[in-house]
matplotlib code that plots the C-alpha trace (Angstrom):
import matplotlib.pyplot as plt

x = [-68.3, -71.7, -73.8, -77.0, -77.1, -75.0, -74.5, -71.0, -70.8, -71.6, -69.1, -66.3, -67.3, -67.3, -63.9, -62.6, -63.8, -62.2, -59.0, -59.1, -59.7, -56.8, -54.4, -55.5, -54.3, -50.9, -47.9, -46.9, -43.3, -43.1, -39.6, -39.8, -41.7, -45.1, -48.0, -51.6, -55.1, -58.5, -61.6, -65.4, -68.1, -69.9, -72.4, -73.4, -70.0, -69.6, -65.8, -65.1, -67.1, -65.2, -61.9, -62.9, -64.0, -60.8, -58.1, -55.0, -52.7, -52.3, -55.4, -55.5, -58.2, -57.9, -60.6, -59.9, -60.8, -63.8, -64.1, -66.1, -63.1, -62.8, -60.4, -60.2, -57.3, -56.1, -53.2, -50.0, -48.6, -45.4, -44.1, -41.4, -39.7, -36.7, -34.5, -34.5, -36.7, -35.0, -37.8, -40.0, -37.7, -37.9, -41.7, -41.5, -39.4, -42.0, -44.9, -43.4, -44.7, -47.9, -51.5, -52.3, -54.8, -52.3, -51.3, -48.8, -49.9, -47.8, -45.9, -42.8, -41.6, -41.6, -37.8, -36.2, -33.0, -34.7, -34.6, -37.7, -40.0, -41.1, -44.8, -43.7, -41.5, -44.2, -44.4, -40.6, -38.9, -40.5, -43.2, -45.2, -47.4, -49.1, -52.3, -53.7, -57.3, -59.0, -62.5, -62.6, -65.7, -66.0, -69.1, -71.4, -69.8, -67.7, -65.1, -63.5, -60.0, -57.3, -53.7, -51.0, -47.5, -46.1, -42.4, -40.4, -40.7, -43.8, -46.4, -49.6, -51.6, -49.8, -50.3, -54.0, -53.9, -52.2, -54.8, -57.6, -55.9, -55.9, -59.6, -60.6, -59.2, -61.7, -64.0, -67.7, -68.6, -69.5, -71.2, -69.2, -69.9, -72.9, -71.9, -70.3, -66.5, -65.0, -64.6, -61.3, -59.8, -56.7, -55.2, -51.5, -50.0, -46.4, -45.3, -47.6, -48.7, -45.7, -43.3, -45.0, -44.6, -40.9, -40.6, -42.3, -40.1, -37.0, -38.2, -38.9, -35.5, -34.0, -36.1, -34.8, -31.3, -32.3, -31.6, -34.9, -38.0, -40.7, -40.9, -43.8, -43.9, -46.1, -47.5, -49.0, -52.1, -52.3, -55.8, -56.0, -58.9, -59.9, -60.2, -58.5, -59.5, -61.0, -59.3, -62.1, -64.8, -62.9, -62.3, -66.0, -66.9, -64.4, -65.9, -69.4, -68.3, -65.5, -65.7, -63.4, -60.4, -58.3, -59.2, -56.8, -55.8, -52.6, -52.4, -49.4, -49.8, -52.8, -52.3, -51.3, -53.0, -52.2, -55.4, -56.0, -58.3, -55.9, -57.1, -53.6, -52.6, -48.9, -49.3, -51.4, -49.8, -51.5, -48.8, -46.7, -49.2, -48.8, -51.3, -50.3, -51.4, -50.3, -52.4, -51.3, -52.7, -55.6, -58.7, -61.4, -64.9, -67.5, -70.6, -72.7, -72.4, -71.5, -68.8, -67.4, -67.1, -65.5, -62.9, -62.1, -61.8, -59.6, -57.2, -57.1, -56.2, -53.7, -50.1, -48.8, -51.1, -50.4, -46.6, -47.1, -49.2, -46.9, -43.8, -45.5, -46.6, -43.2, -41.3, -43.5, -43.1, -39.3, -38.8, -41.0, -39.8, -36.6, -38.8, -41.4, -41.5, -44.2, -46.0, -48.7, -51.0, -54.6, -56.5, -54.8, -55.5, -59.0, -60.5, -60.7, -63.4, -63.2, -65.3, -63.5, -61.0, -60.5, -57.3, -55.9, -55.5, -53.6, -53.7, -51.0, -50.7, -47.6, -46.2, -43.3, -40.1, -39.3, -37.9, -39.1, -39.9, -42.1, -39.2, -37.8, -41.1, -41.5, -37.8, -38.4, -41.7, -41.4, -41.6, -43.4, -43.2, -46.7, -45.5, -41.7, -40.6, -38.5, -35.7, -36.4, -33.1, -32.7, -36.3, -36.2, -32.9, -34.4, -37.6, -35.5, -33.6, -36.6, -39.7, -39.9, -41.5, -41.2, -43.5, -43.4, -45.6, -47.4, -47.0, -45.2, -46.3, -48.8, -50.6, -50.3, -48.7, -49.4, -47.7, -49.1, -50.5, -49.7, -51.5, -49.9, -51.3, -49.6, -50.6, -51.7, -54.9, -53.7, -53.4, -51.7, -53.9, -51.8, -53.7, -55.7, -54.0, -54.7, -51.8, -53.3, -50.9, -51.3, -48.9, -48.9, -46.6, -44.4, -43.3, -42.2, -45.2, -46.6, -48.2, -47.6, -51.1, -52.9, -50.8, -51.6, -55.3, -54.9, -53.4, -56.4, -58.8, -57.0, -57.2, -60.9, -61.5, -60.5, -61.3, -64.9, -65.5, -64.9, -66.4, -64.4, -65.1]
y = [-65.1, -64.1, -61.0, -63.0, -63.4, -66.6, -69.8, -69.6, -73.4, -74.0, -71.4, -73.1, -76.5, -75.1, -73.6, -76.9, -78.7, -76.1, -76.4, -80.2, -80.0, -77.6, -79.8, -82.8, -81.0, -80.2, -82.4, -84.4, -83.3, -79.7, -78.8, -75.2, -73.1, -72.3, -70.1, -71.3, -69.9, -71.6, -69.5, -69.7, -67.3, -65.8, -63.1, -60.9, -60.0, -56.5, -56.2, -53.6, -55.5, -58.7, -57.1, -55.5, -59.0, -60.9, -61.3, -61.5, -58.6, -58.3, -56.7, -54.9, -53.0, -51.7, -49.9, -48.6, -45.1, -44.8, -48.6, -51.2, -53.1, -53.7, -56.1, -57.1, -59.3, -60.8, -63.0, -63.8, -66.6, -64.6, -61.3, -59.4, -56.5, -54.8, -51.8, -51.3, -51.6, -54.9, -56.4, -56.0, -58.1, -60.8, -60.6, -60.8, -64.0, -65.6, -64.6, -66.1, -69.5, -68.2, -68.0, -64.6, -63.7, -63.8, -60.4, -59.0, -55.8, -53.2, -49.9, -48.0, -44.9, -41.5, -41.3, -44.6, -42.8, -40.6, -41.5, -43.5, -42.2, -44.9, -44.8, -45.8, -48.7, -51.4, -50.4, -50.6, -49.1, -51.5, -53.9, -56.3, -59.3, -62.1, -62.5, -65.8, -64.9, -62.4, -61.3, -59.6, -57.6, -56.6, -55.9, -56.9, -60.3, -61.5, -64.3, -65.6, -67.0, -68.8, -68.4, -71.0, -72.1, -75.5, -76.1, -78.9, -82.0, -80.7, -83.4, -82.1, -83.8, -81.6, -78.5, -79.3, -79.7, -76.3, -74.6, -76.2, -74.9, -71.3, -71.7, -72.6, -69.2, -67.2, -65.3, -64.7, -61.2, -58.8, -55.6, -52.4, -50.2, -48.0, -45.3, -42.1, -41.8, -40.5, -36.8, -35.0, -34.0, -32.2, -31.1, -30.5, -29.2, -29.8, -27.4, -24.7, -21.8, -19.6, -22.4, -23.1, -19.5, -19.8, -23.0, -21.5, -18.4, -20.6, -22.6, -19.5, -18.2, -21.5, -21.3, -17.7, -19.1, -21.7, -24.7, -26.1, -24.9, -26.5, -28.2, -29.8, -29.1, -31.2, -30.9, -33.3, -32.7, -35.0, -35.6, -37.0, -39.1, -40.4, -43.9, -46.1, -45.3, -48.2, -47.9, -49.9, -47.8, -44.8, -46.3, -47.1, -43.4, -42.3, -44.6, -43.2, -39.5, -39.4, -40.6, -40.6, -41.8, -44.9, -46.0, -48.1, -49.4, -51.3, -52.8, -55.0, -54.9, -54.4, -50.7, -49.1, -48.7, -46.5, -45.2, -43.1, -41.8, -40.6, -39.3, -39.9, -42.9, -43.4, -46.1, -49.0, -51.8, -54.4, -56.5, -54.1, -51.3, -48.6, -45.9, -42.9, -39.4, -36.0, -34.6, -31.1, -27.7, -27.3, -25.3, -25.9, -26.9, -24.1, -23.8, -23.5, -24.9, -21.4, -20.8, -24.3, -23.7, -20.3, -21.8, -24.4, -21.9, -19.7, -22.7, -23.5, -19.9, -19.4, -19.1, -20.4, -23.5, -24.2, -24.2, -26.4, -28.9, -28.9, -29.6, -32.8, -33.8, -33.0, -35.0, -38.1, -38.0, -37.4, -40.3, -42.8, -42.2, -44.3, -47.2, -47.0, -47.8, -45.1, -42.8, -40.2, -37.8, -39.0, -36.5, -33.1, -30.8, -31.7, -31.0, -33.8, -32.9, -34.5, -34.0, -30.9, -29.9, -30.0, -30.6, -30.4, -33.9, -35.1, -38.8, -40.7, -44.1, -45.9, -49.3, -50.5, -51.9, -55.5, -56.5, -53.4, -54.3, -52.5, -51.4, -49.5, -47.7, -46.8, -45.6, -43.4, -41.9, -41.6, -39.0, -37.0, -33.2, -33.3, -34.7, -34.0, -31.2, -30.5, -31.4, -34.5, -35.0, -31.4, -31.1, -34.4, -33.3, -30.0, -31.7, -34.0, -31.0, -28.7, -30.7, -31.2, -34.7, -38.1, -38.5, -42.3, -43.8, -40.5, -39.5, -42.7, -45.5, -48.0, -50.8, -54.3, -56.4, -59.7, -61.7, -59.6, -56.5, -53.8, -50.8, -48.2, -45.0, -42.0, -42.1, -38.5, -37.6, -40.2, -40.7, -43.0, -44.5, -45.2, -46.3, -43.2, -40.8, -40.0, -38.4, -36.6, -35.6, -32.9, -31.0, -28.3, -27.3, -24.2, -22.4, -18.9, -16.7, -19.0, -17.4, -19.1, -18.3, -19.6, -22.8, -23.3, -23.0, -25.4, -28.0, -27.6, -28.1, -31.3, -32.5, -32.0, -35.5, -36.7, -33.6, -33.5, -37.0, -35.8, -33.4, -31.5, -32.7]
z = [41.3, 40.2, 40.5, 40.2, 36.4, 36.2, 38.1, 39.6, 40.1, 36.4, 35.4, 37.3, 35.8, 32.3, 32.8, 34.2, 31.1, 28.8, 30.7, 30.4, 26.6, 26.2, 28.2, 26.1, 23.0, 24.3, 23.6, 26.7, 26.3, 24.9, 23.8, 25.1, 27.7, 26.3, 27.4, 27.0, 27.6, 28.2, 27.8, 28.1, 27.3, 30.4, 31.1, 33.9, 35.4, 36.7, 36.1, 38.8, 41.4, 40.4, 40.9, 44.2, 45.5, 44.8, 47.4, 45.2, 45.5, 41.7, 40.0, 36.7, 34.8, 31.2, 29.1, 25.6, 24.5, 22.2, 21.7, 23.7, 25.1, 28.9, 30.6, 34.3, 35.3, 38.5, 39.8, 38.1, 36.0, 35.4, 36.9, 35.2, 37.1, 35.5, 35.3, 31.5, 28.4, 27.7, 29.8, 26.7, 24.6, 27.2, 27.0, 23.2, 23.4, 25.8, 23.5, 20.4, 21.4, 23.0, 21.7, 20.1, 22.8, 25.7, 27.0, 29.4, 31.2, 32.9, 32.7, 33.6, 35.4, 33.6, 34.4, 35.4, 36.4, 39.0, 42.7, 43.7, 46.5, 48.9, 47.8, 44.2, 45.2, 44.5, 40.9, 40.2, 37.2, 34.7, 35.9, 33.7, 34.5, 32.7, 34.8, 35.9, 35.2, 32.8, 32.0, 28.6, 27.6, 24.0, 21.8, 24.6, 25.0, 28.0, 28.2, 31.3, 30.7, 32.7, 31.5, 32.4, 31.3, 30.5, 30.8, 29.2, 31.4, 33.2, 34.2, 32.6, 35.4, 37.9, 35.7, 35.8, 39.6, 40.0, 37.8, 39.8, 42.9, 41.5, 40.4, 43.9, 45.1, 43.0, 45.4, 44.9, 43.8, 46.5, 45.2, 45.4, 48.5, 47.8, 50.3, 48.9, 48.7, 51.9, 52.5, 52.1, 55.5, 54.2, 50.9, 50.2, 46.9, 45.7, 44.5, 46.0, 43.9, 44.9, 44.2, 40.9, 39.7, 40.5, 38.5, 35.5, 35.6, 35.9, 32.9, 30.8, 31.5, 30.3, 27.1, 26.5, 26.9, 24.2, 26.5, 25.1, 23.3, 25.5, 28.9, 30.7, 34.4, 36.7, 40.2, 42.8, 44.9, 47.9, 49.3, 52.9, 54.2, 57.6, 56.3, 53.7, 50.1, 48.0, 44.6, 42.9, 44.3, 43.1, 39.6, 39.3, 40.1, 37.5, 34.8, 35.5, 35.1, 32.5, 28.9, 25.8, 27.7, 28.3, 31.9, 33.8, 37.2, 38.2, 41.7, 42.7, 46.5, 48.8, 49.9, 46.5, 43.1, 40.2, 38.5, 35.5, 32.7, 30.0, 26.7, 25.1, 23.1, 22.8, 20.1, 19.0, 17.0, 14.8, 13.2, 11.1, 11.3, 13.9, 15.0, 17.1, 17.9, 19.1, 21.9, 23.0, 23.8, 26.3, 26.9, 29.5, 28.4, 28.1, 30.2, 27.0, 23.5, 22.2, 24.9, 24.3, 20.6, 21.2, 23.5, 21.0, 18.2, 20.4, 21.0, 17.2, 16.4, 19.2, 18.0, 21.3, 21.2, 17.6, 18.3, 21.3, 19.3, 16.2, 18.3, 19.5, 16.0, 14.5, 17.1, 16.7, 12.9, 13.3, 15.8, 14.0, 10.5, 10.9, 12.2, 9.4, 5.7, 5.5, 8.0, 7.4, 9.3, 8.7, 10.9, 11.4, 14.3, 15.2, 18.6, 21.2, 23.8, 27.2, 30.3, 31.7, 29.0, 25.3, 23.3, 19.8, 18.3, 15.2, 14.3, 12.4, 10.8, 9.6, 8.4, 10.5, 9.0, 9.6, 13.0, 14.9, 18.5, 21.0, 23.1, 20.1, 19.6, 23.3, 23.5, 20.4, 21.5, 25.3, 26.6, 23.9, 24.1, 25.4, 28.7, 28.7, 26.4, 23.3, 22.8, 24.9, 26.7, 27.8, 29.0, 31.0, 32.6, 33.6, 35.0, 37.2, 38.5, 39.1, 40.1, 43.9, 43.6, 42.0, 39.0, 39.4, 36.6, 36.0, 32.3, 31.5, 29.1, 30.5, 28.5, 27.2, 24.5, 22.9, 20.2, 17.3, 19.0, 21.5, 23.0, 25.2, 26.6, 28.2, 31.9, 32.4, 34.3, 36.9, 40.6, 43.1, 45.8, 48.9, 52.0, 53.1, 50.6, 47.0, 45.1, 42.0, 39.2, 36.5, 34.2, 31.6, 28.8, 29.2, 26.0, 25.3, 26.2, 28.9, 31.9, 35.3, 36.7, 33.5, 33.6, 37.4, 36.5, 33.6, 36.0, 38.3, 35.5, 34.5, 38.2, 38.3, 37.0, 40.5, 42.7, 41.6, 43.2, 46.7, 49.2, 51.9, 55.4]

ax = plt.figure().add_subplot(projection="3d")
ax.plot(x, y, z, "-o")
ax.set_aspect("equal")
plt.show()
């Protein structure tokens, strides 16, 4: 398990002792199913190398934007796969008797009603997991944890034996491959540029007919390689090149992983406090400081970009107001600068009413006009009819929830690794006055986060 900075045998022994201590504190006959966690402080773990080295099919990575929190998780104490957001209510019920540090991780499809392409089947409509092991890195400190459940009537000696069995499966760390990522042998685009122009024209005609005010259309670029792509090597390259984003990877079977570097937070929850934001309108980054500032100023002054951003902000406020005692904009229309693009950003903070659950928040917010359109139902219906592909988890909520907290991001700037293919997704907002060529170029700028990592063969 070590990269040379820690003694792996000592680490396992310490986790065994922590587990024994935790079990000794548990009632021998719990009256309901309970979730527990034993943790020890460790040092020297490279989280991506650790994930890459493990043999379990379930592997998860999460890194918070602008804050020093990184989580690597493997295995499964509990998998929940469902067809509706009611799955989150089930998780909430299980977490009521859990320790506050226990988290379920997962996500959902952009449009659960859309037909599922084969490559997205491992992810299901809604898929959440309580991992067996986690390494949490925050403020330069690392903790290794084992999660486990105890059911009424369970023999705690047997529970300990099962945990020991899982501990024995942990694999020593093997450094990530040092060779460069493989070269691209072929590149396919769906839709192609001609088809994209037709989609945008179709959408603009629908806007003129007042079917909706805004729609976000997306495309998929598929990169082919002559060998299987390692998702953890890819994620490591992304982390080194792209900042100011939520970074994530969800892998539920060996040959598929959903990876992303999204700048967009759907919401964060701390008890009854909720934090959310509107991220919309885009310009590329400039080659010089002067050009960069000029592009940002152009975006701020653009009537089209202001309308696009304010639709998102207005929708969020309208949808959260019934769920909140109070909600306010705390930072209005500032510029969020990323590696390749910059956006307009408005941040909001509210106090939730009593008995508001996470599934109500997600149902109210997803999809925002930044990834779907406005009004929501008309735009999503048009997307399902027009787009020649399955978005899968692209532009959908991904994240985690615990008993008292939750954090979900919008899975844009994302890609699906599937064997020797990488499916890269990007979308742009279409409003009255949009130009198909400019929106095509905007999508390409957004996809650069992935495209820059590879060379053609």
